[in-house]
C-alpha positions as CSV (number, residue, x, y, z in Angstrom):
1,M,23.3,-26.0,27.1
2,G,21.4,-24.6,24.0
3,P,23.2,-23.4,20.9
4,S,25.0,-20.1,21.5
5,R,23.5,-16.9,20.2
6,S,26.7,-16.4,18.1
7,I,26.0,-19.7,16.3
8,I,22.4,-18.8,15.8
9,A,23.3,-15.4,14.5
10,G,25.7,-17.0,12.0
11,L,23.0,-19.4,10.8
12,V,20.5,-16.6,10.4
13,A,22.9,-14.5,8.4
14,A,23.7,-17.3,6.0
15,I,20.0,-18.1,5.5
16,L,19.1,-14.6,4.7
17,L,21.4,-14.8,1.7
18,S,19.8,-17.9,0.4
19,S,16.1,-17.4,-0.1
20,L,14.7,-20.2,-2.2
21,L,12.2,-18.0,-4.1
22,P,13.2,-15.9,-7.0
23,A,14.3,-12.4,-6.2
24,G,11.7,-9.8,-6.5
25,R,8.7,-11.9,-5.9
26,S,6.6,-10.2,-3.3
27,E,5.0,-12.1,-0.4
28,A,1.6,-10.9,-1.6
29,A,2.3,-12.2,-5.0
30,A,3.1,-15.6,-3.6
31,A,-0.1,-15.7,-1.6
32,R,-2.2,-14.6,-4.6
33,K,-0.6,-17.3,-6.7
34,I,-1.8,-20.0,-4.3
35,A,-5.2,-18.5,-3.7
36,K,-6.1,-17.8,-7.3
37,A,-4.4,-20.6,-9.2
38,K,-6.7,-23.0,-11.0
39,P,-7.1,-26.2,-9.2
40,K,-4.8,-29.0,-10.5
41,Q,-5.3,-32.7,-10.1
42,P,-3.0,-33.6,-7.2
43,Q,-0.1,-35.7,-8.2
44,S,0.7,-38.8,-6.2
45,P,3.2,-41.4,-7.5
46,T,1.9,-44.9,-8.0
47,R,5.3,-46.1,-7.2
48,C,8.0,-44.9,-4.9
49,E,11.4,-45.0,-6.6
50,M,13.8,-43.7,-3.9
51,P,16.2,-41.7,-6.1
52,K,13.2,-39.9,-7.8
53,F,10.9,-39.5,-4.8
54,R,10.9,-35.7,-4.2
55,I,10.9,-34.9,-0.4
56,V,10.9,-31.3,0.7
57,V,12.2,-31.0,4.3
58,D,10.9,-27.6,5.5
59,V,12.7,-25.7,8.2
60,G,9.8,-24.4,10.3
61,H,9.6,-20.6,10.9
62,T,12.1,-18.0,9.7
63,P,14.8,-15.7,11.1
64,D,12.2,-12.9,11.3
65,S,9.5,-15.1,12.8
66,Y,11.5,-17.6,14.8
67,G,8.7,-19.5,16.5
68,A,8.9,-20.4,20.2
69,L,11.7,-19.6,22.7
70,S,13.3,-22.5,24.5
71,A,13.6,-22.7,28.3
72,R,17.1,-21.2,27.8
73,N,15.9,-18.4,25.5
74,D,17.1,-19.9,22.2
75,P,14.8,-19.5,19.2
76,E,13.0,-22.5,17.8
77,F,14.2,-21.7,14.3
78,G,17.8,-22.6,15.2
79,F,16.7,-26.0,16.5
80,N,14.5,-26.6,13.4
81,L,17.4,-25.7,11.1
82,V,19.9,-28.1,12.7
83,L,17.5,-31.0,12.8
84,A,16.1,-30.4,9.3
85,K,19.7,-30.4,7.9
86,R,20.4,-33.7,9.6
87,I,17.2,-35.3,8.3
88,T,17.9,-34.1,4.8
89,A,21.5,-35.5,4.9
90,K,20.2,-38.8,6.3
91,L,17.5,-39.2,3.6
92,K,20.1,-38.5,0.8
93,S,22.5,-41.0,2.3
94,E,19.8,-43.6,2.4
95,G,19.1,-43.2,-1.3
96,F,16.5,-40.4,-1.5
97,A,18.6,-38.3,-3.8
98,S,15.9,-35.9,-4.7
99,T,15.4,-34.6,-1.1
100,R,15.8,-30.9,-0.7
101,L,16.0,-28.5,2.3
102,L,13.6,-25.6,2.2
103,V,14.4,-22.4,4.1
104,T,12.2,-19.3,3.8
105,D,12.4,-15.8,5.0
106,G,10.0,-13.1,6.0
107,K,7.1,-12.8,8.5
108,A,5.1,-15.7,9.7
109,R,2.0,-15.9,7.5
110,P,3.5,-14.7,4.2
111,S,6.4,-17.2,4.7
112,L,3.8,-20.0,4.9
113,F,2.6,-19.3,1.3
114,K,6.2,-19.1,0.1
115,R,6.7,-22.7,1.5
116,V,3.6,-24.0,-0.2
117,S,4.4,-22.3,-3.5
118,A,8.0,-23.7,-3.4
119,A,6.7,-27.3,-2.7
120,N,4.0,-27.1,-5.3
121,D,6.2,-25.6,-8.0
122,G,8.8,-28.3,-7.3
123,R,6.1,-31.0,-7.6
124,A,7.0,-32.5,-4.3
125,D,5.9,-36.0,-3.4
126,L,6.2,-35.3,0.3
127,F,6.3,-32.1,2.3
128,L,7.8,-32.7,5.8
129,S,7.8,-29.6,8.0
130,V,10.2,-29.7,11.0
131,H,9.4,-27.9,14.3
132,H,10.0,-28.1,18.0
133,D,7.2,-27.8,20.6
134,S,6.2,-25.4,23.4
135,V,3.1,-25.0,25.5
136,P,0.3,-22.4,25.8
137,D,1.5,-19.3,27.7
138,K,-0.8,-20.0,30.7
139,L,1.2,-23.2,31.4
140,L,4.6,-21.5,31.6
141,E,6.5,-21.1,34.8
142,T,9.4,-18.6,35.4
143,W,13.0,-19.2,36.3
144,E,16.3,-17.4,35.9
145,F,18.9,-18.7,33.3
146,D,22.2,-17.0,32.6
147,G,21.1,-13.9,34.5
148,A,17.8,-13.5,32.5
149,R,14.2,-14.1,33.4
150,S,13.2,-17.2,31.4
151,Y,10.1,-19.4,31.0
152,F,9.8,-23.2,31.1
153,S,7.3,-26.0,31.5
154,D,8.6,-29.4,32.6
155,R,5.1,-30.8,32.8
156,F,5.0,-32.1,29.2
157,S,7.5,-33.6,26.8
158,G,7.7,-35.7,23.7
159,H,7.2,-35.4,19.9
160,S,4.0,-35.2,17.9
161,L,2.9,-35.5,14.3
162,F,0.2,-33.5,12.5
163,V,-1.8,-34.1,9.3
164,S,-4.7,-32.2,7.7
165,R,-7.9,-33.7,6.3
166,Q,-8.0,-30.8,3.8
167,N,-4.8,-32.1,2.2
168,P,-5.7,-33.8,-1.2
169,H,-3.5,-36.8,-0.1
170,F,-4.8,-37.1,3.5
171,A,-4.7,-40.9,3.5
172,T,-1.1,-41.0,2.3
173,S,-0.2,-38.2,4.7
174,L,-1.7,-40.2,7.6
175,T,0.1,-43.3,6.5
176,L,3.5,-41.5,6.4
177,A,2.9,-39.9,9.8
178,R,2.0,-43.2,11.3
179,M,5.2,-44.8,9.9
180,I,7.3,-41.9,11.2
181,G,5.6,-42.2,14.6
182,G,6.2,-45.9,14.7
183,Q,9.9,-45.6,13.9
184,L,10.2,-42.9,16.6
185,K,8.5,-45.3,19.1
186,E,11.0,-48.0,18.1
187,Q,13.8,-45.6,19.0
188,G,12.3,-45.5,22.5
189,L,10.9,-42.0,22.2
190,H,7.4,-41.1,23.4
191,Y,4.8,-38.7,21.9
192,A,3.3,-35.7,23.5
193,S,-0.2,-36.6,24.8
194,Q,-1.3,-33.2,26.1
195,Y,-3.0,-32.1,22.9
196,T,-6.1,-34.1,23.8
197,L,-6.4,-32.2,27.2
198,P,-8.9,-29.4,27.8
199,V,-6.0,-27.4,29.3
200,M,-4.6,-26.9,25.8
201,G,-7.6,-24.7,24.9
202,R,-7.5,-23.6,21.2
203,Y,-4.4,-25.9,20.7
204,R,-6.4,-29.0,21.5
205,R,-6.4,-31.5,18.7
206,Q,-8.1,-34.8,17.7
207,L,-5.8,-37.8,18.2
208,L,-6.0,-39.9,15.1
209,D,-3.5,-42.6,16.2
210,K,-3.1,-43.1,20.0
211,D,-0.3,-45.6,19.5
212,V,2.2,-43.4,17.8
213,G,0.9,-39.8,18.4
214,V,-0.6,-38.6,15.1
215,Y,-3.0,-35.6,15.4
216,R,-5.4,-33.8,13.1
217,Y,-4.7,-30.2,12.4
218,D,-6.8,-29.1,9.4
219,G,-6.1,-25.4,9.5
220,L,-2.3,-25.4,9.0
221,V,-1.5,-23.7,5.6
222,V,1.6,-25.9,5.0
223,L,-0.5,-29.1,5.4
224,S,-3.8,-28.1,3.8
225,R,-2.5,-26.1,0.8
226,T,0.3,-28.3,-0.5
227,R,-0.7,-30.6,-3.4
228,S,1.5,-33.4,-2.1
229,A,1.3,-35.5,1.0
230,A,2.3,-33.4,4.0
231,V,3.3,-34.0,7.6
232,L,4.4,-31.7,10.3
233,L,6.8,-33.1,12.9
234,E,7.1,-31.5,16.3
235,A,10.4,-33.2,17.2
236,G,10.3,-32.5,20.9
237,S,9.6,-29.9,23.6
238,I,12.2,-27.1,23.9
239,I,10.3,-25.5,26.7
240,N,10.9,-28.6,28.9
241,R,14.3,-28.0,30.4
242,D,15.5,-31.6,30.3
243,E,14.2,-32.3,26.8
244,E,15.7,-29.0,25.5
245,M,19.1,-30.4,26.3
246,E,18.3,-33.7,24.6
247,M,17.1,-31.9,21.5
248,N,20.5,-30.3,21.2
249,S,22.4,-33.6,21.3
250,P,23.8,-35.3,18.1
251,E,22.4,-38.6,19.5
252,R,18.8,-37.2,19.4
253,H,19.3,-35.7,16.0
254,E,20.5,-39.0,14.7
255,A,17.6,-40.9,16.3
256,V,15.0,-38.6,14.7
257,A,16.7,-38.5,11.3
258,G,17.1,-42.3,11.4
259,A,13.4,-42.7,12.2
260,V,12.3,-40.5,9.3
261,A,14.6,-42.3,6.9
262,A,13.4,-45.8,8.1
263,A,9.8,-44.7,7.7
264,M,10.4,-43.5,4.2
265,R,12.1,-46.8,3.2
266,Q,9.1,-48.6,4.7
267,F,6.7,-46.5,2.7
268,C,8.6,-47.1,-0.5
269,E,8.8,-50.8,0.0
270,R,5.0,-51.0,0.3
271,R,4.2,-48.9,-2.9
């Protein structure tokens, strides 16, 4: 069963007290800062020293703009938070001591500029945004869960990775995404193949790596506006009733976190 609403409420309350941007900075100011700042030469480390490699693990969405609803009516934000915390802890335990968890508040689009500003101000080497997947509304079916009308789609499942050609470190982003995808594959997990299908409509994406499930998504603010390499991970489908249950399990959290950490070690060994 999905995380209880009381747990989600507690997480949300704690997060609202811990915005990572300075108090008083308006959302508009954050957006203007990114839009009007003079272009800087993007920084990309020539070497990857694990203790110094700055990884920002971004919790996708916010308490105010919580993303998708799962098949059992739990908000995506809660899934993202739990998994992002596990990934952050795993990276730190594996030697990436400069890894930090990024949680933002506010409405959807303004919060995106907050994320980018926080990553750029912190001179991140990698921005990893953690999400969980759904499907277009036209693919949803209805069922009743816990006495409430709910929506699901068991047709698709799996994770996916996205990068943007507008990112100044596209090649590095693609390399990292491929490595994460490869490690997820080694864990026995499969990627979501539906993004290439016409039925996805405006959500249809170009598949850059058909072996490990890396897609191109140029328009995402958090991928295109960051000055570091950037990857967005859709860890699994929470609108799929079986996979939603799997995404709530400690075993799945450990598998995904372990895959990310292994990919990062692989990346550093090759720098």
